Structures are given as C-alpha cells and as structure tokens.
C-alpha positions, 0 to 999 in steps of 0.5 A: 578456394577450389573444392580440393582445399575446402574439403579437408577443412570440413573433414578434419573437423568431422573427424574431430567431432566423431572422435569428440575432440571439440567444444562439443561434448562426447556424450552429445550425438555423434554426426553424420555428415554428407559432404559437397552435394550438388544442388543444381542437379542438372549440368546442361548449361552450368558453367564450371564455376556454378558446378563447383561452388553450386553444393551443399554439406548436410549435418545431422545428429546420428540416430534420428528417428523422427524427420527433424526440421531442417535449417538451410544455412548461408555463410557470411563473407560479403558476398565476395568470399566465405566457404562452407568448409571454413572452420568457423561455418563448419562449425556452426552448422555441427553445433546446429545439428547437435541441437537436434536439426538436419543442417545444410551449409550452402555454398553460393557464386561469390562476386565479381566472378558472378554478379547480381543476381546470381547469389540470389538464384543459387540461394533459391535453388539450394532451399529449392533443393532441400524442400525436395530432398529434406526427406530423404536425409531425415528432414522434414520439408514442411519444417525448413527455416532459412537463416544466414550471416552477414551476407548469407542474412542478405540472402536470407532476407531476400528470399524471404521478401522478393517472391520471384527467386523461390517463384522460379522453382514453384515455390513461395517464400510462405513455403518455409516456416520461418527465416532468421537473417542475422547481422544482414545488410537491408540496403542494396548489398555493398557487393551489387553497388561495387559490381555497378561501379557505385562507390562504397559510402553511397547508400542506395535502396532499389529491388536488390534491397531487403527494405525495397520489398518491405510489405505487410505480410512476409513469413515469420521472421527473426532478425538478429544483430550485434550490440558491436556490429559494423559501422551501420549494420545495426542501424539498418536492421533496426531501420528495416524493422521500423520499415516492417512496423510502418508497413503494418507487419506483425510477424517479425522479432528483431533482437540484439545480441549483447557482447558480440561484434559483427563476426562473432554474431555468427561464428560464435554460434558454435559455442555451447552457451552462445545467446544468439543460437538461443535466440535462434532456436528459440524461435524456431521452436516457437514455429513449430508449436 
C-alpha cells in the first residue's frame, strides 16, 4: 500500500481520538501524533522502496511534563504485509500512548520485495533512531522497550538475541530496557523460508531463527502468546522458553494470554481492559523500578 493511501487511515483515527469518539474515553489525555517520520536520515544509497517504507509514527499523551518511557512497536503481517497506518495497528499505538508512553509505531520493508535480512536491518535502524531522537520528542532514551506482534514479535526477538543488527549502529541489545515479543515466530521465519524456496511445512532453525541465538545472558524479555494461537505458534514460544531455561537464562518471563487467537492477542491490545496489554505494562513497570 502506498504512503498516500496509508495516511488517511492514521489521520482519520487520530481525528477520532482527538474528538474522544473512540473506545478511549474523552477524559483521558489527548494524543499529539507525528506521522511518517523517516528513520533512515540519509537518502544516499536508499532505494525508493526504502525511502517509502522506512518511516515511523510517534504517539504521545499531550501535556506530559516529564520524559516518558518509550515503546517501539513493530506491526504484524507475516513480513509480507501489515502497516503502521492500519486501523488496528494505529489503535494499539494510540492506546499504549494513553497508558503514558511515547510510542514509535514502525514500518519496515516487506518480503518478497525486500529479502532477509532487510527487514531486520530496518528494525534495528528504527530502534537506533528512537534512541537518538526520543528526548527531542518527550521520551527518555534510557527507558526504551521494543515490542511487536507476530512478524513484529519475530523482529523484536531477533534484535534482542542477535547482536549484529543493533551493533551496526554502535548499540547493544542491552541498551534496551526490555523486549516483548507477542506471538512471534521462534524458528526461521516462514517468509525467510519462502524466499529460499523452502516448503511451508519444512521447519528449520538457522541464523535467521531466534532459537539459533538462545543463550544465558539475554536482556529482560516478556514472551506472550495466545491461548488459541495459530498452529504451532504457542508451541514454538513454549519451546523457545524451555530452550532459554536449558541455557540457564533467568531474565525472561512467558505468559499465555487467555481468550485470544493469534490476531486478537496483538490487535485487541487496543481494548481498554485487554489482559495482554496489562501483562506488557506490568512487565515494563517492573523493569523501571
């Protein structure tokens, strides 16, 4: 979807939010959104597709006087689809902002137009931009968390475990206060396998898989998955947690979100009383103590 068609989704949603016409009550803080900020600052050497996709939206509660903790949010869509300006993704970002965070909702290049590891490189570039620019937008660069749903959960976990991507920006995974993958793929992602011509049902674990990078000393992580998740996804997440335990890792938590399917565990975080979002915020608050 072209940027010109994405913007009306986000703009319409923001208009409703500011008018108090959504499920977010009118007595909660209004939002001050900034849309389509490029996170790759130099146009030198960037393809047209990179320039188009490598943008993020910032959401923040209006009138905050203290620097806010920050959430970088990666949308889902199987790495082949999804957009920060979609109704569901924009609603989740807006709700998290209402909870008292500066939220960066990120687009990244999609497969097969871009291939592994382009989307991981984009994710790392977006995080680096947020750390560099958070203070100028009311955020605290020392209190940044990375999270995402489905494909976004995969990107989140890979940034936490494979230090190469943030390392290209002179950052370490530990420069982030915590990671929250939501129903992320823990084997080599299906989109990566498809790019390589591997049958969908053939499961592998290589350098493109979070499971390949399991170790004892990972940054703090909350792993969420849905009670009614898609086939094998809950099992992948539980197996990933078992692998971390086997490696001696004690810096993670894993929780099942009851009552949700794969899509709902991410998209329904926009609901005022969503359990998964409450788990995520509780984890963040614990890390900030």
